[in-house]
C-alpha positions in Angstrom: 5.5 3.4 12.0 7.7 0.4 11.1 11.1 1.3 9.7 13.7 0.0 7.4 15.1 -3.3 8.9 11.9 -4.3 10.6 10.2 -7.5 9.5 7.1 -6.7 7.6 3.9 -8.2 9.3 2.3 -10.9 7.1 -1.4 -10.4 6.3 -4.3 -11.9 4.4 -6.7 -9.3 3.0 -9.6 -9.3 0.6 -9.9 -6.7 -2.1 -10.2 -5.9 -5.8 -8.5 -9.0 -6.9 -9.6 -11.5 -4.3 -7.7 -12.6 -1.2 -4.0 -11.6 -1.1 -1.4 -13.0 1.3 1.8 -10.8 1.6 4.1 -13.8 2.2 2.8 -15.4 -1.1 3.5 -12.2 -2.9 7.0 -11.9 -1.3 7.7 -15.6 -2.5 7.6 -14.1 -6.0 9.8 -11.0 -5.2 9.7 -7.6 -3.5 6.6 -5.6 -2.8 5.3 -2.1 -2.2 2.6 -1.7 0.3 0.8 1.6 0.1 -1.6 2.7 2.8 -4.0 5.5 2.1 -6.8 6.9 4.2 -10.1 6.7 2.1 -11.1 5.7 -1.4 -12.9 8.3 -3.4 -11.2 11.2 -1.9 -9.3 13.6 -4.0 -5.7 13.1 -2.7 -6.0 9.3 -2.2 -7.6 9.0 -5.7 -4.8 11.1 -7.2 -2.1 9.0 -5.5 -3.5 5.6 -6.4 -4.1 6.7 -10.1 -0.5 8.0 -10.2 0.7 4.6 -9.2 -1.4 3.1 -11.9 0.0 5.5 -14.5 3.5 4.4 -13.5 2.9 0.8 -13.0 5.6 0.0 -15.6 8.1 1.3 -13.1 7.2 -1.3 -10.6 7.0 -4.0 -13.3 10.5 -3.1 -14.5 11.8 -3.4 -10.8 9.9 -6.8 -10.7 8.0 -5.5 -7.6 4.4 -6.0 -6.9 2.5 -3.0 -5.8 -0.7 -3.1 -3.6 -2.7 -0.4 -1.9 -4.6 -0.8 1.4 -7.4 1.3 2.9 -9.7 0.7 5.9 -12.7 0.9 3.5 -14.9 -2.1 3.1 -14.2 -4.7 0.6 -17.1 -3.5 -1.5 -15.8 0.0 -1.6 -12.2 -0.9 -2.7 -13.5 -3.2 -5.4 -15.8 -0.4 -6.7 -12.9 2.1 -6.4 -10.5 -0.1 -8.4 -13.0 -0.9 -11.0 -14.0 2.7 -11.5 -10.4 4.0 -11.6 -9.2 1.0 -13.9 -6.6 -0.1 -11.4 -4.6 -3.1 -12.4 -3.0 -3.8 -9.0 -4.6 -5.0 -5.9 -6.5 -2.6 -3.6 -7.1 -4.3 -0.3 -9.6 -3.8 2.5 -8.3 -3.4 6.1 -11.9 -2.9 7.3 -12.5 -5.9 9.6 -11.1 -6.4 12.1 -10.9 -2.7 11.6 -7.5 -1.5 10.8 -5.6 -4.5 12.1 -3.0 -4.5 9.3 -2.5 -0.7 9.6 -2.1 -1.1 13.3 0.6 -3.9 12.8 2.5 -1.5 10.5 2.1 1.4 12.9 0.2 3.5 10.6 -3.5 3.6 12.1 -4.9 6.9 12.8 -7.3 6.4 15.8 -8.8 9.9 15.3 -10.0 9.2 11.8 -10.3 5.4 11.9 -8.2 5.2 8.8 -4.6 4.5 7.8 -2.0 7.3 7.7 -0.6 8.0 4.3 2.4 5.8 4.4 4.3 3.3 2.2 6.5 0.3 2.8 8.9 -1.2 0.3 9.5 -4.8 1.3 12.3 -7.1 0.0 11.5 -10.6 -0.9 13.2 -11.7 2.4 10.3 -9.9 4.3 12.3 -7.1 5.7 11.3 -3.4 5.1 13.8 -1.7 2.8 12.2 1.8 2.9 9.3 3.5 4.7 7.9 6.9 4.0 4.8 8.9 4.6 3.8 12.5 4.5 3.3 15.3 7.1 0.8 16.8 7.1 -1.3 13.8 6.3 -3.3 15.3 3.5 -0.2 15.9 1.5 0.3 13.5 -1.4 3.5 11.4 -1.5 5.7 12.5 -4.4 6.3 9.6 -7.0 10.1 10.3 -6.7 10.0 8.6 -3.2 8.9 5.4 -4.8 11.8 5.4 -7.4 14.2 6.2 -4.6 13.0 3.4 -2.6 12.9 0.9 -5.5 16.5 1.8 -6.1 17.4 0.4 -2.7 16.2 -3.1 -3.8 19.1 -3.4 -6.2 
């Protein structure tokens, strides 16, 4: 898994809000890139919905949040619509898991991303990186607020 100080690999992915390019997002300010294993599973749904419930925290930090799963584009679009998610949910489906692999967070055994988060400064460098162990454990929201504080 990439660590603080590493350069965040750029990507272009399709998803719930069309095509998103990380470098274009970073041109406007910092970003949080949250990888999760599968849409429509209880822990993943809970985590994504918790981010939505707290989207004002990211807005206050002038930080864009986006979530990435190895699900198809149609699945992430449906998931975002059903859960009323206002931030982009992106598909790392094809080539399968390439972005997850670039961030060192692809789980070969399950064919999905590990539960991991990267806070990226506008300069493209990773400021914070965290995940959970065991992988079915949700990330506490406090990890996000601690990471956002490092952007100041």
